[in-house]
C-alpha positions in Angstrom: -31.5 141.6 69.4 -33.3 140.7 72.7 -33.4 137.0 71.9 -29.9 137.1 70.7 -28.8 138.8 73.9 -30.7 136.4 76.1 -29.1 133.5 74.4 -25.6 135.1 74.6 -25.9 135.6 78.4 -26.9 132.0 79.2 -23.3 131.1 80.2 -19.7 131.0 79.0 -19.0 128.1 76.9 -15.7 126.2 76.7 -15.2 127.6 73.3 -15.5 131.2 74.9 -12.9 130.3 77.5 -10.4 128.7 75.2 -11.0 131.5 72.7 -10.3 134.2 75.3 -7.1 132.4 76.4 -6.0 132.5 72.7 -5.8 136.3 72.9 -2.9 136.7 75.3 -1.3 133.6 74.0 -1.2 135.1 70.5 0.0 138.5 71.6 2.7 137.2 73.9 4.2 135.1 71.0 5.8 138.3 69.8 5.8 140.5 72.9 7.8 138.0 75.0 10.7 138.4 72.7 10.7 142.1 73.3 11.4 141.5 77.0 13.9 138.7 77.0 15.8 138.8 73.7 15.6 142.2 72.2 18.7 143.7 74.0 20.8 140.9 72.5 19.4 141.7 69.0 20.3 145.4 69.5 23.8 144.9 70.6 25.0 141.6 68.9 23.2 141.9 65.5 22.5 145.6 64.9 25.6 146.7 66.9 23.7 149.7 68.3 25.9 151.9 70.5 24.8 151.7 74.2 24.5 155.4 74.6 22.4 155.6 71.6 20.3 152.7 72.7 19.7 154.3 76.0 18.3 157.4 74.3 16.1 155.3 72.1 14.8 153.4 75.1 13.7 156.6 76.8 11.9 157.8 73.7 10.3 154.3 73.2 9.2 154.2 76.8 7.7 157.7 76.6 5.7 156.5 73.4 4.6 153.3 75.3 3.4 155.5 78.2 1.0 157.6 76.1 0.2 154.9 73.6 -2.1 152.9 75.8 -4.5 155.4 77.1 -4.8 157.2 73.7 -5.7 154.0 72.0 -8.3 153.2 74.6 -9.9 156.6 74.2 -9.7 156.2 70.4 -11.6 152.9 70.5 -14.3 154.2 72.8 -14.8 157.4 70.6 -14.9 155.4 67.4 -17.6 153.0 68.7 -19.7 155.9 70.1 -19.8 157.3 66.6 -20.1 154.2 64.5 -22.0 151.8 66.7 -20.5 148.9 64.7 -23.0 146.1 64.7 -20.1 143.5 64.7 -19.1 144.8 68.2 -17.0 147.3 69.9 -13.8 145.2 70.4 -13.7 142.1 68.2 -13.5 144.1 64.8 -10.3 145.6 66.1 -8.8 142.2 66.7 -9.5 141.0 63.1 -8.1 144.3 61.6 -4.9 144.4 63.7 -3.9 140.6 63.9 -2.2 140.6 60.4 -0.6 144.0 61.2 0.8 142.7 64.4 2.3 139.7 62.6 3.8 141.9 59.8 5.3 144.6 62.0 6.7 141.9 64.5 8.6 140.3 61.5 9.5 143.6 60.2 11.1 144.8 63.5 13.4 141.7 63.7 14.4 141.6 60.0 14.1 145.0 58.1 16.7 147.0 60.2 19.4 144.3 59.4 19.4 145.4 55.7 20.7 148.9 56.7 23.7 150.4 58.4 24.6 153.5 60.4 22.0 156.3 60.7 19.7 154.6 58.2 19.6 151.5 60.3 18.7 153.6 63.4 15.9 155.4 61.7 14.5 152.2 60.3 14.8 150.5 63.7 13.1 153.4 65.4 10.1 153.3 63.0 9.7 149.6 63.1 9.6 149.6 67.0 7.0 152.4 67.0 4.8 150.5 64.4 5.1 147.3 66.3 4.2 148.8 69.7 1.2 150.6 68.0 0.0 147.4 66.6 0.4 145.5 69.8 -1.5 148.1 71.7 -4.2 148.2 69.1 -4.6 144.4 69.7 -3.9 144.3 73.5 -6.5 147.0 74.5 -9.6 145.4 72.8 -8.4 142.0 73.8 -8.3 142.9 77.5 -11.4 145.0 77.3 -13.2 142.2 75.7 -13.5 140.5 79.1 -16.1 143.0 80.3 -18.2 142.3 77.3 -18.1 138.7 77.8 -18.5 138.2 81.6 -21.7 138.9 83.4 -20.6 138.3 87.0 -17.6 137.7 89.2 -17.6 134.0 88.6 -17.3 134.5 84.9 -14.7 137.3 85.2 -12.6 135.0 87.4 -13.0 132.2 84.8 -11.9 134.4 81.9 -9.1 136.0 84.0 -7.7 132.5 84.7 -8.1 131.6 81.0 -6.0 134.7 80.1 -3.5 133.6 82.6 -3.2 130.1 81.0 -2.7 131.8 77.6 -0.1 134.2 79.0 1.9 131.4 80.5 2.1 129.4 77.3 2.5 132.5 75.1 5.6 133.6 77.2 7.1 130.1 77.3 7.0 129.1 73.6 9.0 132.0 72.1 11.8 131.3 74.8 11.9 127.7 73.6 11.9 128.5 69.8 14.5 131.4 69.5 17.1 130.1 71.8 17.3 126.9 69.8 17.9 128.8 66.5 20.5 131.0 68.3 22.3 127.8 69.6 22.4 126.5 66.0 23.1 129.5 64.0 24.7 131.9 66.6 23.7 135.6 67.0 22.9 136.1 63.4 20.3 138.0 61.6 19.0 134.8 60.1 18.5 133.2 63.5 16.7 136.2 65.0 14.6 136.8 61.9 13.6 133.2 61.5 12.8 132.8 65.2 10.7 136.0 65.1 8.8 135.0 61.9 8.0 131.5 63.4 6.6 133.2 66.6 4.8 135.9 64.7 3.0 133.3 62.4 2.1 131.1 65.3 0.8 134.2 67.2 -1.2 135.3 64.2 -3.1 132.0 64.1 -3.9 132.2 67.9 -5.0 135.8 67.5 -7.5 134.6 64.7 -8.8 131.9 67.0 -9.3 134.5 69.7 -11.5 136.5 67.2 -13.5 133.6 66.0 -14.0 131.8 69.4 -15.1 134.8 71.4 -18.4 136.8 71.5 -19.4 140.2 72.9 -22.3 138.8 74.9 -23.0 142.2 76.6 -23.2 144.1 73.3 -26.7 145.5 74.2 -25.3 146.9 77.4 -22.5 148.5 75.6 -24.8 150.0 73.0 -27.2 151.4 75.8 -24.3 152.9 77.7 -22.8 154.6 74.6 -26.1 156.2 73.4 -25.6 159.8 73.3 -22.4 159.9 75.3 -20.2 161.0 72.5 -17.4 158.6 73.6 -14.6 159.5 76.0 -12.4 162.6 75.8 -8.8 163.0 77.1 -10.1 165.3 79.8 -12.4 162.5 81.0 -9.4 160.7 82.4 -9.1 163.3 85.1 -12.8 162.7 86.0 -12.0 159.0 86.3 -9.4 159.8 89.0 -11.6 162.3 90.8 -14.9 160.5 90.7 -14.1 156.8 90.5 -12.5 155.6 93.7 -12.5 152.0 92.5 -10.5 153.0 89.4 -7.9 154.9 91.6 -7.5 151.7 93.7 -6.8 149.7 90.6 -4.2 152.3 89.5 -2.4 152.1 92.8 -2.5 148.3 92.7 -1.1 148.4 89.2 1.9 150.5 90.2 2.6 148.5 93.4 2.2 145.1 92.0 4.4 145.7 89.0 7.0 147.3 91.2 7.0 144.1 93.3 7.3 142.0 90.2 10.2 143.9 88.6 12.2 144.4 91.8 11.9 140.6 92.5 12.7 139.5 89.0 15.6 142.0 88.5 17.3 141.1 91.8 16.5 137.4 92.0 19.8 136.3 90.4 21.8 138.4 92.9 20.1 136.6 95.8 20.7 133.2 94.4 24.1 133.8 92.9 25.7 136.1 95.5 23.8 135.4 98.7 22.8 131.7 98.4 25.7 130.6 96.1 23.4 128.5 93.8 22.2 130.5 90.7 21.5 127.2 88.8 18.6 126.5 91.1 16.8 129.4 89.3 15.9 126.9 86.5 14.2 124.8 88.9 12.4 127.7 90.5 11.0 128.6 87.0 9.5 125.2 86.6 8.2 125.1 90.2 6.6 128.5 89.8 4.9 127.4 86.5 3.3 124.5 88.4 2.1 126.8 91.2 0.7 129.2 88.7 -1.3 126.5 86.9 -2.7 125.4 90.3 -3.5 128.9 91.2 -5.3 129.7 87.9 -7.4 126.5 88.4 -8.4 127.4 92.0 -9.0 131.1 91.6 -12.5 130.8 89.9 -13.7 128.3 92.6 -12.5 130.4 95.5 -13.7 133.7 94.2 -17.2 132.2 93.8 -17.3 131.3 97.5 -15.7 134.4 99.1 -15.8 137.1 96.4 -13.2 138.3 94.1 -11.9 141.4 96.0 -11.8 139.4 99.3 -9.7 136.7 97.7 -7.3 139.2 96.2 -6.9 141.1 99.6 -6.3 137.8 101.5 -3.7 136.6 99.1 -1.9 140.0 99.1 -1.6 139.8 102.9 -0.5 136.2 102.7 2.1 137.0 100.2 3.5 139.9 102.2 3.6 137.9 105.4 5.5 135.1 103.6 8.1 137.6 102.3 8.6 139.3 105.7 8.8 135.9 107.4 11.5 134.7 104.9 13.3 137.9 105.4 13.4 137.3 109.3 14.6 133.7 108.5 17.5 134.7 106.2 18.6 137.4 108.5 18.8 135.0 111.5 20.0 131.7 110.0 21.5 130.0 107.0 18.7 129.1 104.7 19.4 126.4 102.0 18.7 127.6 98.5 16.1 125.0 98.0 14.2 126.2 101.1 14.4 129.7 99.9 13.2 128.7 96.4 10.1 127.0 97.7 9.3 129.6 100.3 9.7 132.6 97.9 7.8 130.9 95.2 4.8 130.5 97.5 5.0 134.1 98.4 5.2 135.2 94.8 2.3 132.6 94.0 0.0 134.3 96.4 0.7 137.7 95.1 0.1 136.4 91.5 -3.5 135.9 92.4 -4.0 139.7 92.2 -2.1 139.8 88.9 -4.2 137.0 87.3 -7.6 138.4 88.6 -6.9 142.2 88.0 -8.4 141.8 84.5 -11.8 140.8 86.1 -11.5 143.9 88.5 -11.0 146.1 85.4 -14.4 145.0 84.1 -15.9 145.7 87.5 -14.5 149.2 87.5 -15.9 149.6 84.0 -19.4 148.8 85.2 -19.1 151.2 88.2 -17.9 154.0 85.9 -20.9 153.5 83.8 -23.1 153.6 87.0 -21.8 156.9 88.1 -21.0 158.7 84.8 -23.2 157.0 82.2 -20.2 156.2 80.0 -19.0 152.7 79.4 -15.4 153.4 78.8 -13.8 149.9 78.7 -10.9 151.1 76.3 -10.0 154.2 78.2 -10.0 152.4 81.6 -8.0 149.5 80.3 -5.5 151.8 78.6 -4.9 153.9 81.6 -4.6 150.9 83.8 -1.9 149.5 81.5 -0.1 152.9 81.8 0.0 152.5 85.6 1.5 149.1 85.1 4.2 150.5 82.8 5.0 153.1 85.5 5.4 150.2 88.1 7.7 148.3 85.7 9.8 151.4 85.3 9.9 152.0 89.0 10.8 148.4 89.8 13.5 148.1 87.1 15.1 151.5 87.8 14.9 151.2 91.6 16.5 147.7 91.5 19.4 148.8 89.4 20.0 152.0 91.4 19.7 150.2 94.7 22.6 147.8 93.6 24.9 150.8 93.5 23.6 152.2 96.8 24.3 148.9 98.8 27.9 148.7 97.3 27.5 145.7 95.0 30.8 145.0 93.2 30.2 143.2 89.8 32.6 140.3 89.2 33.7 140.2 92.8 34.2 136.6 94.2 32.4 137.7 97.4 30.4 140.6 98.4 30.7 142.6 101.7 28.5 141.8 104.6 26.6 145.1 104.2 25.9 144.3 100.4 24.6 140.9 101.4 22.2 142.4 103.9 21.2 145.0 101.2 20.4 142.3 98.7 18.3 140.4 101.3 16.4 143.5 102.2 15.7 144.6 98.6 14.6 141.2 97.5 12.2 140.6 100.3 11.2 143.7 102.2 10.5 145.9 99.1 8.1 143.3 97.6 6.4 142.9 101.0 5.9 146.7 101.2 4.6 146.9 97.6 2.1 144.0 98.3 0.8 145.9 101.4 0.5 149.0 99.3 -1.8 147.0 96.9 -3.8 145.6 99.9 -4.4 149.1 101.3 -5.7 150.2 97.9 -8.3 147.4 97.9 -9.1 147.7 101.6 -9.4 151.5 102.0 -9.7 153.1 98.5 -11.8 150.5 96.7 -15.5 151.5 97.4 -17.6 148.9 95.4 -19.6 147.5 98.3 -22.0 144.5 98.0 -24.8 146.8 97.8 -23.3 148.7 94.9 -22.4 145.4 93.2 -26.0 144.3 93.5 -27.2 147.6 91.9 -24.7 147.1 89.1 -26.0 143.6 88.4 -29.6 144.8 88.5 -28.9 147.6 86.1 -27.2 145.3 83.7 -30.1 142.8 83.8 -32.5 145.6 82.8 -30.7 146.3 79.5 
């Protein structure tokens, strides 16, 4: 075991990096459809009543909220008992990849064979099964980073690799399914065929993720789990009470997802009702993609020079400053849509650094939790962090929709009132700026992993 561990820790290979990128690429091949196309499937194919759909969405969101941390705890407890020699995370990937493919196809096809109450019951079950399988894949895939990376440089590299995979995985489904809808219309065949193609492609990438990755720190995981008995639900409260770095990460997850979803939900209102050029949003998507690729390439280099946390904090402040500067500009002069597009894209690009790099920070928090508690709880920590992100998504979406009513937005109106225009500008630029400052405060004043503690964590890991 010692020779194998030493060989494994010699450095990340290109195969490791590409293999890790395949994880989010494969998962997003089906998950991306759930965000962008699923409402159209509910209403135009299954003809679900909107009131019923709203009720189902509440129940599903509650399930999603508890699903992540429970799955993380289950994974930690099972490994503590079994000490699977094949690893703590990768066996889950191999088990769940085919189930994720099957349940994804089932969700977009099986309910179409039923009607009325039977259809709703089948839809409900299919959604629950898919979300459970996605979580069972996503939690070990994300937690695997901590078992592959030995230092901040490697964590930044794998975080960037995951970002590349996520970009492609979110883009491909939105190229495949719309083409089928354009050809066959809003039909069960188009949705089912598109989902099947995406699920099969995703399955292949998920398998590559399994075969091309390696738990290089398995000896560390085994040593940390010895005699711990795994995590319990009650241990989550100890995480919040004892692990300040974990608390900082939770605050960041809520703030950054609030920023993301306020900006994405209200972006079309800024371009359409304030700037009068909603079509330029297509150009913005392409421009943002280029910025993201450049960001992902530079992050590992910069983090090695100044440190991961310092890079994240600096980018959060720069992003907030750009949002506030743009707000001052749009409130005092007429800004062309193209200028707004470039300026806001750079603001979003700086804040995306914390989004891409947060996965490496999760691994750091895991190391620190082992340092203070003796338990290496990758699954639990990753699962609860995912819960915080879902809370931020809910806050961002709900607040954006409610705020439109508060500022007097009139749907379908040729022009909006001056107060409404001011409200849209404020919501689109000031709220994201405040959320980024909240995230910066978490990493500046709550995060407590000092260089001295980090050196101790590194030394302890080297001894195992």
